[in-house]
C-alpha positions as MATLAB code, in Angstrom:
seq = 'MKKLLFITPELPYPPQSGGKVKSLKLLEALAERYEVTLVSPLKAEDALYRRDFVERSPCTEHVHRRVNVARSAASLVASYLKGTPLNVHRTYDAALAAQVRRLAQSHDVIFLDHYEVAAYLPRDYRGTVVYHAHNAYHQLWDRYARLPGNIAYRTAAFVEARRVRRAELRIANRADLVFAAPNDADSLINGGVNPARIAHTYHLGDDRQLELPPLEFTQTRQELMYVGFLGWEANVVGLLWFIENVWPSLLETHPDLRFRIVGKNPDERLTNLAAIYPGIELTGFVENLEDVYRHARVSVAPLLFGSGMKVKVLDAMARGIPTVTTPVGAEGIDYVDGTHLAVATSAEAMAQRTRDLLDDEQAWSRMSAGSRLLISQRYTWAQLFSSMHERLDETLVDAMPRRTVPTLQPTLQHV';
ca = [
     125.474   58.816   83.945;
     123.266   59.738   85.590;
     119.720   60.119   83.516;
     118.035   63.757   83.563;
     114.334   64.445   82.308;
     114.486   68.045   81.197;
     110.563   69.448   81.078;
     109.942   72.462   79.135;
     106.924   74.433   77.773;
     107.851   74.877   74.018;
     110.433   73.312   71.801;
     113.527   75.516   72.098;
     114.588   75.531   68.265;
     115.021   77.447   66.554;
     116.702   79.609   69.350;
     115.467   82.882   67.908;
     114.270   84.359   71.485;
     115.790   84.842   74.502;
     113.900   81.732   76.489;
     114.902   79.195   73.813;
     118.657   80.202   73.254;
     118.531   79.650   77.067;
     116.923   76.469   77.546;
     118.669   74.984   74.094;
     122.118   75.959   75.619;
     121.211   74.148   78.775;
     120.314   71.471   77.050;
     123.370   70.722   75.675;
     125.551   71.789   79.057;
     123.685   69.117   80.648;
     123.791   66.674   77.821;
     127.860   66.724   78.396;
     127.178   64.903   82.074;
     123.891   63.600   82.078;
     121.681   61.147   79.966;
     118.860   64.121   78.824;
     115.378   62.832   78.141;
     113.517   65.922   76.864;
     109.797   66.463   77.032;
     107.648   69.445   75.509;
     104.427   70.524   74.017;
     104.594   71.443   70.473;
     102.821   74.675   70.445;
     102.109   76.947   67.416;
     104.878   76.155   64.585;
     107.446   73.731   66.346;
     106.217   70.988   64.887;
     107.905   72.184   61.889;
     110.660   72.175   63.137;
     110.862   68.900   64.936;
     112.590   66.983   62.602;
     115.724   69.714   62.304;
     115.520   69.745   66.110;
     116.051   65.962   66.813;
     118.955   66.097   63.984;
     120.900   68.364   65.979;
     119.903   67.580   69.780;
     122.114   66.798   72.404;
     119.440   64.804   73.851;
     119.441   60.844   74.143;
     115.393   60.857   73.424;
     112.607   63.157   72.713;
     109.200   63.199   73.921;
     105.943   65.630   72.453;
     102.673   66.320   71.919;
     100.827   68.756   69.894;
      99.165   71.300   72.712;
      97.221   73.910   70.800;
      95.513   76.554   73.469;
      95.049   79.721   72.018;
      95.583   83.201   74.436;
      92.136   83.705   74.775;
      89.043   84.482   76.967;
      87.753   81.563   76.530;
      91.144   79.989   77.702;
      91.787   82.580   80.847;
      87.806   81.876   81.846;
      89.073   77.834   81.485;
      92.189   78.581   83.419;
      90.077   79.711   86.550;
      87.736   77.184   86.261;
      90.576   74.498   86.640;
      92.499   77.260   89.513;
      95.742   77.536   87.790;
      97.298   80.462   85.550;
      97.193   80.954   82.017;
     100.289   79.667   80.922;
     100.031   76.844   82.896;
      96.654   75.899   81.141;
      97.997   76.474   77.625;
     100.675   74.233   78.097;
      99.520   71.297   80.132;
      98.630   67.767   78.163;
      97.020   64.645   80.078;
      98.477   62.579   77.941;
     102.149   64.053   77.930;
     101.853   64.266   81.858;
     100.717   60.093   81.484;
     104.161   59.783   79.783;
     106.049   61.871   82.137;
     104.830   59.682   85.043;
     105.731   56.924   83.544;
     109.334   58.243   82.696;
     110.084   60.231   85.869;
     111.155   57.181   88.535;
     113.836   55.820   86.096;
     115.662   59.422   85.824;
     117.724   60.695   89.103;
     116.562   64.351   88.260;
     113.579   66.125   86.907;
     114.915   69.613   85.605;
     111.166   72.186   85.585;
     112.392   74.391   82.730;
     109.379   77.470   83.785;
     107.075   77.584   86.378;
     104.592   76.470   83.735;
     105.382   72.953   83.158;
     105.104   72.176   87.119;
     102.130   70.755   86.712;
     104.097   68.048   84.821;
     105.976   67.059   88.549;
     104.397   63.736   89.322;
     103.235   64.185   93.345;
     105.464   60.693   94.234;
     108.243   61.542   92.512;
     111.138   60.864   95.172;
     114.589   61.890   93.002;
     116.000   65.792   92.716;
     113.679   68.532   91.517;
     115.502   71.195   89.967;
     113.387   74.581   89.169;
     114.813   77.044   86.440;
     113.157   80.449   87.054;
     113.526   82.290   83.536;
     111.898   85.446   85.312;
     109.770   86.334   87.890;
     106.381   86.019   85.327;
     104.526   87.365   88.092;
     106.467   91.002   87.983;
     105.891   90.781   84.140;
     102.238   90.600   84.848;
     102.003   93.344   87.591;
     104.325   95.758   85.364;
     101.438   95.471   82.624;
      99.135   95.936   85.162;
      99.919   99.477   85.994;
     100.481  100.930   82.827;
      97.634  103.002   81.217;
      95.512  101.367   79.202;
      92.387   99.307   79.163;
      90.723   98.753   82.438;
      89.578   95.148   82.329;
      93.113   94.362   80.533;
      95.129   95.639   83.608;
      92.258   94.212   85.732;
      93.207   90.487   84.102;
      96.580   91.332   84.129;
      96.625   91.926   88.211;
      95.104   89.140   88.816;
      97.031   86.812   86.719;
      99.901   88.370   88.731;
      98.697   86.518   91.723;
      98.300   83.391   90.428;
     101.532   83.223   88.877;
     103.221   84.389   92.527;
     101.696   81.672   93.783;
     102.358   79.164   91.337;
     106.164   80.528   91.433;
     106.696   80.492   94.689;
     104.588   76.822   94.936;
     107.182   74.785   92.762;
     110.032   76.981   94.202;
     109.361   75.393   97.499;
     108.818   72.024   96.313;
     112.204   72.196   94.662;
     115.635   70.913   95.721;
     117.238   73.337   93.706;
     116.278   76.794   92.295;
     118.363   78.372   89.509;
     117.242   82.258   89.321;
     118.579   85.463   87.878;
     119.578   87.381   91.208;
     116.525   89.842   91.365;
     114.410   87.130   90.527;
     116.004   84.946   93.630;
     115.390   88.097   95.996;
     111.443   88.330   94.781;
     111.484   84.260   95.859;
     113.144   84.937   99.270;
     110.629   87.425  100.234;
     107.895   85.022   99.558;
     109.297   82.807  101.960;
     111.359   80.065   99.885;
     114.714   78.851  101.428;
     117.780   80.646  100.196;
     119.830   77.781  100.584;
     118.225   76.416   97.496;
     118.791   79.560   95.855;
     121.606   79.626   93.351;
     121.785   82.329   90.597;
     121.801   81.961   86.962;
     121.597   84.406   84.046;
     119.664   84.879   80.685;
     122.870   85.341   78.224;
     123.103   87.015   74.898;
     125.425   85.223   71.727;
     128.958   85.494   73.070;
     130.653   84.728   69.975;
     130.450   88.360   69.468;
     132.889   88.732   71.708;
     135.104   87.288   69.340;
     134.166   89.781   66.577;
     136.858   92.828   66.157;
     135.669   96.082   67.554;
     133.226   98.557   65.944;
     134.651  101.800   64.939;
     132.682  104.956   65.391;
     133.199  106.096   62.279;
     132.175  103.046   60.722;
     128.740  103.451   61.557;
     126.066  105.345   60.654;
     123.206  107.926   62.007;
     121.367  104.804   62.961;
     119.573  103.026   65.696;
     118.704   99.410   66.074;
     116.091   97.143   67.292;
     115.941   93.784   67.753;
     113.287   91.371   69.098;
     110.274   89.418   68.598;
     107.885   92.320   67.430;
     104.868   89.792   68.378;
     105.888   89.899   72.314;
     103.668   92.647   74.027;
     106.372   94.045   76.080;
     108.320   94.537   73.175;
     105.382   96.105   71.173;
     104.195   98.160   73.900;
     107.867   99.610   74.172;
     108.509  100.701   70.963;
     105.113  102.058   70.460;
     105.964  104.442   73.205;
     109.247  105.291   71.881;
     108.112  105.910   68.614;
     105.392  108.014   70.064;
     107.595  109.874   72.629;
     111.191  109.987   71.856;
     111.622  109.306   68.277;
     109.791  112.915   67.421;
     112.402  114.561   69.479;
     115.736  112.947   67.793;
     114.059  113.807   64.099;
     114.081  117.550   65.295;
     117.575  117.335   66.017;
     118.846  114.753   63.600;
     116.402  114.539   60.365;
     118.395  112.052   57.982;
     118.629  109.373   61.185;
     117.241  105.949   60.549;
     115.364  103.185   62.937;
     116.199   99.580   62.044;
     113.476   97.803   63.794;
     114.340   94.053   63.343;
     112.527   90.997   64.216;
     109.381   89.011   62.960;
     105.943   89.022   63.583;
     105.264   92.397   63.743;
     102.820   93.489   65.688;
      99.540   95.676   63.496;
      99.744   98.630   66.081;
     103.447   98.604   65.359;
     103.420   98.330   61.709;
     100.596  100.886   61.750;
     102.548  103.092   63.659;
     105.630  102.637   61.940;
     104.026  104.147   58.773;
     103.279  106.852   60.114;
     106.887  108.236   60.782;
     109.741  108.995   58.731;
     112.798  106.855   58.620;
     111.869  103.969   60.193;
     112.214  100.823   58.864;
     110.228   96.990   59.643;
     113.324   95.186   58.321;
     111.627   91.282   59.288;
     113.976   88.674   60.870;
     117.284   89.109   59.382;
     119.756   85.668   59.384;
     122.608   87.462   60.038;
     122.266   90.220   62.911;
     125.678   91.106   61.804;
     124.189   92.775   59.104;
     122.178   94.886   61.369;
     125.137   95.136   64.130;
     127.951   96.705   61.869;
     126.089   99.469   60.375;
     124.261  100.880   63.880;
     125.250  103.582   66.247;
     123.288  103.285   69.027;
     120.987  100.087   69.970;
     117.426  101.750   71.687;
     115.758   98.732   74.337;
     112.472  100.724   75.637;
     110.910   98.417   77.697;
     108.468   99.482   80.100;
     107.416   96.409   81.481;
     109.131   92.712   81.752;
     111.360   90.674   83.984;
     114.465   89.348   83.927;
     117.915   89.668   81.757;
     117.334   90.798   78.346;
     119.047   89.307   75.702;
     118.842   91.908   73.251;
     120.545   94.157   75.807;
     123.420   91.919   76.536;
     123.628   90.745   72.799;
     124.126   95.148   71.797;
     126.445   95.003   74.482;
     128.819   91.877   73.358;
     128.918   93.050   70.172;
     130.308   96.745   71.426;
     127.169   98.758   70.384;
     126.766  101.277   72.669;
     122.738  100.955   74.476;
     120.155  103.379   75.668;
     117.330  101.550   77.864;
     115.194  101.657   80.877;
     116.031  100.446   84.221;
     113.255   97.313   83.386;
     115.626   97.026   80.347;
     118.687   96.683   82.205;
     117.474   94.842   84.634;
     119.521   92.024   86.443;
     122.408   93.593   84.640;
     125.885   94.503   87.215;
     125.920   97.738   85.016;
     127.697  101.412   85.731;
     125.331  103.741   83.864;
     127.670  105.499   81.590;
     129.966  103.384   81.643;
     128.201   99.690   80.039;
     124.753  101.069   79.335;
     122.863  104.439   79.604;
     119.923  103.883   81.192;
     117.073  106.420   81.159;
     113.696  106.945   83.454;
     111.954  108.987   80.906;
     111.115  109.945   77.606;
     113.019  113.112   77.533;
     116.095  111.499   79.048;
     116.122  108.578   76.328;
     116.219  110.913   73.751;
     119.427  113.214   74.936;
     120.994  109.683   76.485;
     120.663  108.707   72.508;
     121.579  111.815   70.863;
     124.926  112.159   73.349;
     125.721  108.830   71.648;
     124.415  109.838   68.383;
     127.207  112.731   68.074;
     129.840  111.708   70.828;
     132.230  109.912   69.411;
     134.839  109.790   72.939;
     131.462  109.108   75.236;
     130.487  106.491   72.024;
     134.452  104.632   72.569;
     133.860  104.715   76.044;
     130.511  102.413   76.408;
     131.531  100.594   73.757;
     134.969   99.233   74.943;
     132.908   99.130   78.200;
     129.718   97.074   78.116;
     132.038   94.152   75.964;
     134.442   93.836   79.169;
     131.785   93.479   81.175;
     130.088   90.841   79.241;
     133.369   89.131   78.758;
     133.971   89.270   82.844;
     130.832   88.536   84.116;
     127.921   86.980   81.741;
     129.427   84.139   79.088;
     127.993   80.974   78.757;
     131.217   78.872   80.160;
     131.359   81.097   83.200;
     127.674   80.564   83.619;
     127.447   76.708   83.158;
     130.637   75.521   85.405;
     128.827   77.201   88.470;
     125.377   75.711   87.594;
     127.079   72.061   87.037;
     128.907   72.649   90.297;
     125.744   73.676   92.274;
     124.249   70.748   90.695;
     126.352   68.234   92.103;
     126.182   69.310   95.016;
     122.328   68.974   95.260;
     122.921   65.407   94.000;
     125.407   64.508   96.512;
     123.229   65.740   99.055;
     119.840   64.026   97.999;
     121.886   60.041   97.369;
     121.042   58.625  100.275;
     116.968   59.301  100.004;
     116.713   57.667   96.865;
     117.702   54.581   94.239;
     116.627   54.873   90.838;
     115.470   51.684   89.507;
     117.355   50.209   86.704;
     114.455   48.900   84.868;
     114.009   51.713   81.989;
     110.406   52.028   80.443;
     109.570   51.942   76.593;
     109.396   55.721   75.349;
     106.577   56.753   73.399;
     106.878   59.220   70.765;
     103.682   60.953   69.596;
];
């Protein structure tokens, strides 16, 4: 069995965000065919979950170090001095990099999970390098820079977008194989990356929702839902915009409407604004989302910036909850507007599309069934990993003549 070194920027557990869900499921799929060694910094609360993760992990070995570099002005300046994007600076640890160098040559594949771990790739590594582009992160920074707001923040975001773009292209050009969502793949190709090296992947939701019975319009309430991490700036900015610009209009026609916002660590701006308007509930983290899903009539995803496929949207679609979102929220999904999603480009349009689904049972039922059908046909983990395995197998066969992996394995050091 070949050996694969999987390097990711944070512990992929618990799977409470789209990125962690994808990383954990990737590890499980790869461990079916490879001996996987996991390398990751331990950021924020990661150390609290390390033991639980190791007990359920599919990996053969685990290598971790605590890396706690705050997202701050000082960190940004330090990243400028080192000539690396902010998140690369916040992820890199010299001692962890030294361990990777000791391990690298005994592994057939190094799998870089995010652009920000590319700095861990040894320069002299001769095996197969796979880059998993979770998102085109430069687009997230660029879109944030174009929003109204503090000019200093917008300028810093504009500069960061360019730095991240260069970093993404650099590692994509170095890799033997790049996994990227279709729209992100287009961005890489436009930047000069050889399209022959790129294979499509997706950020998917919890496709186990497809196993549950269909929802019924009459069993739902006059209730909207939103699910996501409420400390993430893209989520916070979108929700603030929705509450200020869409929610008052909805209350004019639906005064008893409720809006349940589900997620942990709500930003103070969101907490303060939600307290001003009637009908809004910040629930905190909910262990079993079915308690929310079975009552909500409409899911909203009012994202104004971001990149890649949005798991919150895919999850709602898989459960059959009609979803109103923006072009950013629908990005990467091969949808038909009005059949699989309702996509709005203004506050007025979002309010009207939401009213339509709150009141029109036939339209609601068509979208509920249509969204589930699309997920079952195009966006399940089994389908995705089958195609990813196939492409990785092809890449390894092509690489065989150039390298033989040493049989001697170094001793792992756990920190």
